[in-house]
N, C-alpha and C positions, 0 to 999 in steps of 0.2 A: 450232201451237196454235190459231190463228184466233181472236183476241180479239173482233173486231167485224165484223159483216157490214153495219153501218149506214153506213159511209163508202163512197162510190162515186167513180169518176172524174168530175171536173167539179164536185164539191161545194166550197163555200167553207168553209175551216176556220180555226181560230185555234190558235196554238201555246201550250201550257200551261207548258212548261219549257224551259230552255236559253238560249242566247245570243239567240235570236230570240223570246223570250217576249212574248206580246201581239200579235205580228204576224199579219195575215190573208193568206191566199193560196188559190189554186185548186189542187185535186188534179190532177196531170198523170199520175201513174202509181201503181198500187197493187199491192203484192206481198203477197197473203194468206198465202203459204207462209212468208215471213220476218216477217210482221206489221209491215211497213214501208210508208211512203207517201212519195211525192215531191211536195212542194208548191212551186209556182212562186215563186221569189224567196226561199225559206227555206232555211237551212243551206247557203249557198253557200261554196265553197272555191276557191282558186286552184290550178290545175294547170299546171305548167311542161311545155311540149311541145318536143321536139327538132325541129330543122329536117328537113324531109322530103327536100329535094334540096340539092345543092351550091349555095352562094350565097344560100340562104334564111336567114332569121333564126328563132331560137326565139321562142316566144310564151308569154304568160301567158293561160290560158283559164279563165274562170269556170265551174265545174261545180256543179250542184245535186245534193246528196247526199240520200239518204233519211232520214226521221225515223221513230222508233218510233210505231206507231199509237196507243199509249196516251198519247202526248204531244200529241195533237191532239184538238180537239173541233169538231163541226159548228156553223156559225153559222146561226141561224134567219134567214130573209129577212124575217120579220115583226117579231121582237124586235130583231134586230141583235146578239144576244149568243150566246156559246157555250152550247149546250144539250145535254141528254141526249135520246136518240131513243126514241120509243115507237112502237107499231104499232097501227093502227086500220084495219080492213077491208083489210088487206094493204098499206097505205100507211105511209110514214114520217111521223110527226107529232112536233112539238115538245112536250116535257113541260111547259114553262112556259106557253105561250099556246095550244097546241092547233093551231097552223097547220101546213099541209103543208110538208114539206122538199123 
């Protein structure tokens, strides 16, 4: 469905809902087909892995899972708040202060 083309890899975003509400992080991966985004340090879950070889121990590995694109908002570098994105001369701008994103 492609909700938003405004969020890109490397943007700082704030989470709007869920257990990590209010936390900020950097976008590491973006899936526009599924409308999901992976944010560093957000929505982490523990995955139990089996031992690969005889004599090794199993582990608990922390994995970052994707978040719906509608549940995150870009953080303006000038305002420091979550903002909506506008367009001006082909560039992304903050709707609150007018600064470049």
